[in-house]
C-alpha atoms as an extended CHARMM CRD file, in Angstrom:
* protein
*
       151  EXT
         1         1  MET       CA             49.0790000000       57.8270000000      101.6390000000  PROA      1               0.0000000000
         2         2  GLY       CA             49.0340000000       60.3090000000      104.4210000000  PROA      2               0.0000000000
         3         3  GLN       CA             46.4680000000       60.4710000000      107.1710000000  PROA      3               0.0000000000
         4         4  GLN       CA             43.2730000000       62.4010000000      106.4850000000  PROA      4               0.0000000000
         5         5  LEU       CA             42.2730000000       64.8330000000      108.9670000000  PROA      5               0.0000000000
         6         6  LYS       CA             38.4200000000       65.6100000000      109.4540000000  PROA      6               0.0000000000
         7         7  LEU       CA             37.9570000000       68.5500000000      111.4020000000  PROA      7               0.0000000000
         8         8  SER       CA             34.8830000000       70.6020000000      112.2640000000  PROA      8               0.0000000000
         9         9  PRO       CA             34.6450000000       74.3460000000      111.6300000000  PROA      9               0.0000000000
        10        10  ALA       CA             35.4840000000       75.1060000000      115.1000000000  PROA      10              0.0000000000
        11        11  GLU       CA             38.6840000000       72.7510000000      115.1410000000  PROA      11              0.0000000000
        12        12  LEU       CA             39.5390000000       74.4580000000      111.7300000000  PROA      12              0.0000000000
        13        13  ARG       CA             39.3030000000       77.7920000000      113.4590000000  PROA      13              0.0000000000
        14        14  GLN       CA             41.5910000000       76.7460000000      116.2070000000  PROA      14              0.0000000000
        15        15  PHE       CA             44.0430000000       75.2020000000      113.8150000000  PROA      15              0.0000000000
        16        16  TRP       CA             44.3340000000       78.4350000000      111.8240000000  PROA      16              0.0000000000
        17        17  ALA       CA             44.3720000000       80.6110000000      114.8530000000  PROA      17              0.0000000000
        18        18  VAL       CA             47.5240000000       78.7680000000      115.8740000000  PROA      18              0.0000000000
        19        19  ARG       CA             49.1600000000       78.3740000000      112.5380000000  PROA      19              0.0000000000
        20        20  GLN       CA             48.5140000000       81.7770000000      111.1150000000  PROA      20              0.0000000000
        21        21  PRO       CA             50.6870000000       83.6390000000      113.3450000000  PROA      21              0.0000000000
        22        22  GLN       CA             53.4760000000       81.0270000000      112.8770000000  PROA      22              0.0000000000
        23        23  MET       CA             53.3580000000       81.4380000000      109.2600000000  PROA      23              0.0000000000
        24        24  LEU       CA             53.2710000000       85.3500000000      109.7490000000  PROA      24              0.0000000000
        25        25  SER       CA             56.2230000000       85.2180000000      111.9210000000  PROA      25              0.0000000000
        26        26  PHE       CA             58.1300000000       83.0880000000      109.3370000000  PROA      26              0.0000000000
        27        27  PHE       CA             57.6290000000       85.9330000000      106.9310000000  PROA      27              0.0000000000
        28        28  GLU       CA             58.7040000000       88.5470000000      109.5630000000  PROA      28              0.0000000000
        29        29  VAL       CA             61.9180000000       86.7190000000      110.2400000000  PROA      29              0.0000000000
        30        30  LEU       CA             62.7590000000       86.5620000000      106.4600000000  PROA      30              0.0000000000
        31        31  GLU       CA             61.8280000000       90.2350000000      106.2950000000  PROA      31              0.0000000000
        32        32  LYS       CA             64.3730000000       91.2810000000      108.9920000000  PROA      32              0.0000000000
        33        33  ARG       CA             67.0530000000       89.3020000000      107.4460000000  PROA      33              0.0000000000
        34        34  GLU       CA             67.0060000000       91.2850000000      104.3730000000  PROA      34              0.0000000000
        35        35  HSD       CA             68.2020000000       94.9800000000      103.9310000000  PROA      35              0.0000000000
        36        36  TRP       CA             68.1820000000       96.4450000000      100.3990000000  PROA      36              0.0000000000
        37        37  PRO       CA             68.3350000000       99.9210000000       98.8760000000  PROA      37              0.0000000000
        38        38  CYS       CA             64.6900000000      100.0400000000       98.0740000000  PROA      38              0.0000000000
        39        39  LYS       CA             64.7740000000      103.4610000000       96.2910000000  PROA      39              0.0000000000
        40        40  GLU       CA             67.2170000000      101.8940000000       93.7780000000  PROA      40              0.0000000000
        41        41  ILE       CA             65.1890000000       98.7930000000       93.3780000000  PROA      41              0.0000000000
        42        42  GLU       CA             61.9820000000      100.7860000000       92.9890000000  PROA      42              0.0000000000
        43        43  ARG       CA             63.7310000000      102.7140000000       90.1610000000  PROA      43              0.0000000000
        44        44  ASP       CA             65.0350000000       99.9240000000       88.5250000000  PROA      44              0.0000000000
        45        45  LEU       CA             61.9390000000       97.7720000000       88.6680000000  PROA      45              0.0000000000
        46        46  SER       CA             59.6720000000      100.2660000000       87.3550000000  PROA      46              0.0000000000
        47        47  GLY       CA             61.8600000000      100.9250000000       84.2070000000  PROA      47              0.0000000000
        48        48  LEU       CA             62.0530000000       97.2880000000       83.6340000000  PROA      48              0.0000000000
        49        49  VAL       CA             58.1620000000       96.8670000000       83.9900000000  PROA      49              0.0000000000
        50        50  GLU       CA             57.7260000000       99.4250000000       81.4370000000  PROA      50              0.0000000000
        51        51  GLU       CA             60.2930000000       97.6170000000       79.1620000000  PROA      51              0.0000000000
        52        52  VAL       CA             58.6320000000       94.3510000000       79.4870000000  PROA      52              0.0000000000
        53        53  ILE       CA             55.1870000000       95.4960000000       78.9000000000  PROA      53              0.0000000000
        54        54  SER       CA             56.3140000000       97.3580000000       75.7590000000  PROA      54              0.0000000000
        55        55  LEU       CA             57.9950000000       94.0480000000       74.4820000000  PROA      55              0.0000000000
        56        56  LEU       CA             54.7540000000       92.2540000000       75.2190000000  PROA      56              0.0000000000
        57        57  ASP       CA             52.7680000000       94.9490000000       73.2040000000  PROA      57              0.0000000000
        58        58  GLU       CA             55.3080000000       94.5030000000       70.1440000000  PROA      58              0.0000000000
        59        59  HSD       CA             54.9270000000       90.8390000000       69.9000000000  PROA      59              0.0000000000
        60        60  GLU       CA             51.9260000000       88.4620000000       70.0190000000  PROA      60              0.0000000000
        61        61  ALA       CA             51.7900000000       86.7160000000       73.3930000000  PROA      61              0.0000000000
        62        62  ASP       CA             52.5050000000       83.1480000000       72.1360000000  PROA      62              0.0000000000
        63        63  THR       CA             55.7170000000       84.2040000000       70.4130000000  PROA      63              0.0000000000
        64        64  GLY       CA             56.8310000000       87.2490000000       72.4820000000  PROA      64              0.0000000000
        65        65  ALA       CA             57.4760000000       85.1480000000       75.6510000000  PROA      65              0.0000000000
        66        66  GLU       CA             60.0780000000       83.3200000000       73.7590000000  PROA      66              0.0000000000
        67        67  ASP       CA             61.7850000000       86.4830000000       72.3980000000  PROA      67              0.0000000000
        68        68  PRO       CA             65.6260000000       86.6220000000       73.6850000000  PROA      68              0.0000000000
        69        69  ALA       CA             64.9280000000       90.4090000000       74.6130000000  PROA      69              0.0000000000
        70        70  PHE       CA             61.8000000000       89.6940000000       76.5360000000  PROA      70              0.0000000000
        71        71  GLN       CA             63.6740000000       86.7230000000       78.5050000000  PROA      71              0.0000000000
        72        72  HSD       CA             66.3970000000       88.9460000000       79.3230000000  PROA      72              0.0000000000
        73        73  GLN       CA             63.9950000000       91.5250000000       80.7490000000  PROA      73              0.0000000000
        74        74  LEU       CA             62.0960000000       88.9610000000       82.8130000000  PROA      74              0.0000000000
        75        75  ARG       CA             65.3720000000       87.6810000000       84.3440000000  PROA      75              0.0000000000
        76        76  ALA       CA             66.4100000000       91.1810000000       85.1830000000  PROA      76              0.0000000000
        77        77  MET       CA             63.0760000000       91.7850000000       86.8270000000  PROA      77              0.0000000000
        78        78  ASN       CA             63.2920000000       88.4730000000       88.8210000000  PROA      78              0.0000000000
        79        79  LYS       CA             66.8270000000       89.4660000000       89.7470000000  PROA      79              0.0000000000
        80        80  ILE       CA             65.4800000000       92.8020000000       91.2830000000  PROA      80              0.0000000000
        81        81  LEU       CA             62.6500000000       91.2020000000       93.0060000000  PROA      81              0.0000000000
        82        82  ALA       CA             64.9350000000       88.5900000000       94.6520000000  PROA      82              0.0000000000
        83        83  ALA       CA             66.5830000000       91.5630000000       96.2970000000  PROA      83              0.0000000000
        84        84  PHE       CA             63.2990000000       92.9990000000       97.7510000000  PROA      84              0.0000000000
        85        85  PRO       CA             62.3720000000       91.7180000000      101.2140000000  PROA      85              0.0000000000
        86        86  CYS       CA             59.9600000000       88.8210000000      100.9760000000  PROA      86              0.0000000000
        87        87  THR       CA             56.8470000000       90.6690000000      101.7800000000  PROA      87              0.0000000000
        88        88  ALA       CA             57.6070000000       93.4470000000       99.2630000000  PROA      88              0.0000000000
        89        89  ALA       CA             58.1640000000       90.8260000000       96.6090000000  PROA      89              0.0000000000
        90        90  ALA       CA             54.8120000000       89.3360000000       97.3030000000  PROA      90              0.0000000000
        91        91  TYR       CA             53.1540000000       92.6430000000       97.1400000000  PROA      91              0.0000000000
        92        92  VAL       CA             54.9200000000       93.4540000000       93.8790000000  PROA      92              0.0000000000
        93        93  MET       CA             53.9550000000       89.9440000000       92.3920000000  PROA      93              0.0000000000
        94        94  VAL       CA             50.2610000000       90.3670000000       93.4300000000  PROA      94              0.0000000000
        95        95  TRP       CA             50.3430000000       94.0800000000       91.8840000000  PROA      95              0.0000000000
        96        96  THR       CA             51.8790000000       92.5470000000       88.6900000000  PROA      96              0.0000000000
        97        97  GLU       CA             49.2860000000       89.9780000000       88.2830000000  PROA      97              0.0000000000
        98        98  ARG       CA             46.3550000000       92.5450000000       89.1350000000  PROA      98              0.0000000000
        99        99  GLU       CA             47.6870000000       95.1140000000       86.7750000000  PROA      99              0.0000000000
       100       100  PHE       CA             49.3040000000       93.1880000000       83.8310000000  PROA      100             0.0000000000
       101       101  GLY       CA             47.7920000000       89.7920000000       83.8580000000  PROA      101             0.0000000000
       102       102  GLN       CA             49.8400000000       87.2840000000       82.2940000000  PROA      102             0.0000000000
       103       103  LEU       CA             53.0930000000       88.9260000000       82.9340000000  PROA      103             0.0000000000
       104       104  ILE       CA             53.2470000000       87.1430000000       86.3990000000  PROA      104             0.0000000000
       105       105  HSD       CA             52.9740000000       83.9270000000       84.4750000000  PROA      105             0.0000000000
       106       106  TYR       CA             56.0170000000       84.7090000000       82.4680000000  PROA      106             0.0000000000
       107       107  MET       CA             57.8710000000       85.7970000000       85.4950000000  PROA      107             0.0000000000
       108       108  LEU       CA             57.1270000000       82.6180000000       87.3350000000  PROA      108             0.0000000000
       109       109  THR       CA             57.8360000000       80.4290000000       84.4520000000  PROA      109             0.0000000000
       110       110  ASP       CA             61.1290000000       82.0960000000       84.1460000000  PROA      110             0.0000000000
       111       111  CYS       CA             61.8830000000       81.3440000000       87.9510000000  PROA      111             0.0000000000
       112       112  TYR       CA             60.9480000000       77.9490000000       87.6110000000  PROA      112             0.0000000000
       113       113  ARG       CA             63.1080000000       77.4430000000       84.4500000000  PROA      113             0.0000000000
       114       114  GLY       CA             66.0660000000       79.3690000000       85.8930000000  PROA      114             0.0000000000
       115       115  SER       CA             65.7580000000       77.9260000000       89.5360000000  PROA      115             0.0000000000
       116       116  GLN       CA             68.6250000000       75.4260000000       89.0780000000  PROA      116             0.0000000000
       117       117  ASP       CA             71.2450000000       77.9320000000       87.4180000000  PROA      117             0.0000000000
       118       118  SER       CA             70.2740000000       81.2820000000       88.8680000000  PROA      118             0.0000000000
       119       119  ALA       CA             70.3900000000       82.1350000000       92.6900000000  PROA      119             0.0000000000
       120       120  GLU       CA             67.8300000000       85.0580000000       92.1070000000  PROA      120             0.0000000000
       121       121  CYS       CA             65.3160000000       82.6860000000       90.1900000000  PROA      121             0.0000000000
       122       122  ASN       CA             65.8300000000       80.0760000000       92.8910000000  PROA      122             0.0000000000
       123       123  VAL       CA             65.0850000000       82.5630000000       95.6490000000  PROA      123             0.0000000000
       124       124  MET       CA             61.7910000000       83.8310000000       93.8460000000  PROA      124             0.0000000000
       125       125  TRP       CA             60.7400000000       80.2040000000       92.9640000000  PROA      125             0.0000000000
       126       126  GLN       CA             60.9630000000       79.3170000000       96.6570000000  PROA      126             0.0000000000
       127       127  ARG       CA             59.1940000000       82.3640000000       97.7180000000  PROA      127             0.0000000000
       128       128  ALA       CA             56.4770000000       81.8550000000       95.2720000000  PROA      128             0.0000000000
       129       129  GLN       CA             55.9190000000       78.1470000000       96.4920000000  PROA      129             0.0000000000
       130       130  VAL       CA             55.7610000000       79.4630000000      100.0620000000  PROA      130             0.0000000000
       131       131  MET       CA             53.3010000000       82.1490000000       99.3070000000  PROA      131             0.0000000000
       132       132  ALA       CA             51.2600000000       80.0010000000       97.0550000000  PROA      132             0.0000000000
       133       133  ARG       CA             51.0530000000       77.3570000000       99.8470000000  PROA      133             0.0000000000
       134       134  TYR       CA             50.0890000000       79.8310000000      102.6010000000  PROA      134             0.0000000000
       135       135  LEU       CA             47.3260000000       81.6170000000      100.3940000000  PROA      135             0.0000000000
       136       136  LEU       CA             45.9480000000       78.2460000000       99.2070000000  PROA      136             0.0000000000
       137       137  LEU       CA             45.7720000000       77.1080000000      102.8780000000  PROA      137             0.0000000000
       138       138  LYS       CA             44.0430000000       80.1050000000      104.0620000000  PROA      138             0.0000000000
       139       139  GLU       CA             41.5890000000       80.0150000000      101.3300000000  PROA      139             0.0000000000
       140       140  ILE       CA             40.6720000000       76.3220000000      101.8350000000  PROA      140             0.0000000000
       141       141  VAL       CA             40.2990000000       76.8790000000      105.5830000000  PROA      141             0.0000000000
       142       142  GLU       CA             38.2160000000       80.1020000000      104.9730000000  PROA      142             0.0000000000
       143       143  ASP       CA             35.8140000000       78.2590000000      102.5120000000  PROA      143             0.0000000000
       144       144  ILE       CA             35.2890000000       75.2300000000      104.8840000000  PROA      144             0.0000000000
       145       145  ILE       CA             34.3530000000       77.4870000000      107.8130000000  PROA      145             0.0000000000
       146       146  ASP       CA             32.1850000000       79.8750000000      105.5970000000  PROA      146             0.0000000000
       147       147  GLY       CA             34.6950000000       82.7290000000      105.4070000000  PROA      147             0.0000000000
       148       148  SER       CA             34.2710000000       83.4460000000      109.0410000000  PROA      148             0.0000000000
       149       149  LEU       CA             38.1510000000       83.8610000000      109.6130000000  PROA      149             0.0000000000
       150       150  GLY       CA             39.4380000000       87.6300000000      109.8980000000  PROA      150             0.0000000000
       151       151  GLN       CA             42.0820000000       88.6400000000      107.6320000000  PROA      151             0.0000000000
């Protein structure tokens, strides 16, 4: 079992003050390494989102997710998102969750299932894990020190 840290709110603020810039710089480095034709990606993604949403509307949620046409569109969306710079992909994922609820669950499930045989799914699954860890850590630290950390 790992060593348990007991930090005061002041120590947590100091911990976060050091780590947040490190994490942000990590995302910036990833961002600078990726260059993609955003107009083409945006066009393709918006069309795919509409197709996937229409497929969800046509089928019940519990059976629609297993539909081969739906699975094909999910994989296509994840392939396009993998081509986005890291931060842009994060924004799209947050927007998708906010606007379309369970669609993000299906997308992440597809990434998880396809992470062994699809480079795009592997990229998206790794990004999702990094973003989740970052957001969870930030939320925990903010909760512990009564939300006094700035964003």
